[in-house]
C-alpha positions in Angstrom: -13.9 -10.5 1.9 -11.7 -12.9 3.8 -8.4 -11.7 5.2 -6.4 -14.1 3.0 -8.1 -12.5 0.0 -7.2 -9.0 1.3 -3.5 -9.8 1.8 -1.8 -9.3 -1.6 -4.3 -6.8 -2.9 -3.0 -4.0 -5.0 -3.1 -0.6 -3.2 -3.8 2.7 -5.0 -3.4 6.2 -3.5 -6.2 8.8 -3.9 -4.8 9.7 -7.3 -5.1 6.1 -8.6 -1.3 5.7 -8.5 -0.1 2.1 -7.7 1.5 2.2 -4.2 2.2 -1.4 -3.5 0.5 -4.5 -2.1 -1.0 -5.5 1.3 1.6 -7.5 3.1 0.4 -7.8 6.7 -2.6 -6.8 8.8 -2.4 -6.0 12.6 -5.7 -6.2 14.5 -6.8 -5.6 18.1 -7.4 -9.1 19.6 -10.0 -7.7 22.1 -12.2 -5.8 19.6 -11.3 -7.6 16.3 -10.8 -4.2 14.6 -8.0 -3.9 12.1 -5.6 -1.2 13.3 -2.6 -1.2 11.0 -1.8 -2.5 7.6 1.7 -3.0 6.2 2.2 -2.3 2.5 5.1 -3.6 0.5 6.3 -0.9 -1.8 7.8 -2.1 -5.1 10.9 0.0 -5.7 12.5 -2.1 -8.4 12.9 -5.8 -9.1 15.5 -6.4 -6.4 14.5 -3.8 -3.7 11.4 -3.4 -1.6 10.4 -1.1 1.2 7.5 -1.3 3.7 5.0 1.4 4.8 2.5 1.1 7.7 -0.8 2.8 7.4 -3.9 3.0 9.6 -7.0 1.2 8.6 -8.7 4.7 8.7 -6.5 5.7 5.7 -8.5 3.3 3.4 -11.3 4.9 1.4 -12.6 1.7 -0.3 -11.9 -2.0 -0.6 -12.8 -3.9 -3.7 -10.8 -5.1 -6.7 -8.2 -2.6 -5.4 -7.6 -1.1 -2.0 -7.9 2.7 -2.5 -6.4 5.1 0.0 -7.8 8.5 0.9 -4.2 9.8 1.0 -1.6 10.6 -1.6 1.6 8.6 -1.4 4.7 10.1 -3.0 8.2 8.5 -3.3 11.2 10.7 -3.5 14.3 8.8 -4.7 17.8 9.6 -3.7 20.4 10.9 -6.3 21.0 8.9 -9.4 24.4 7.8 -8.1 22.8 6.0 -5.1 20.2 4.4 -7.5 23.0 2.7 -9.3 24.4 1.2 -6.1 23.2 -2.1 -4.6 21.3 -0.4 -1.7 18.8 2.1 -2.9 17.1 4.5 -0.4 13.5 5.7 -0.9 11.7 8.3 1.2 7.9 7.9 1.5 5.8 10.9 2.3 2.1 10.7 3.1 0.1 13.8 2.4 -3.3 14.5 3.9 -5.9 16.6 2.1 
């Protein structure tokens, strides 16, 4: 798989929940190894957030990128959701 095919791939957590899409890839220029991947999390049509994960957090790469972690999103109170700026906390849980 070429890197340009990898960017934009849909990312699923270990429970097959859609997390977001691959936005950027950081790699070590000396070794060529991918170190960090930036995901764009889709919160709603007007709001997005980003999450950095380690390449080691990926279980498989194919039609989807599947993580070996569970990603949960905890939204703020309903009053804040109605405002223009929405805050989302992202929690990564290891097994």
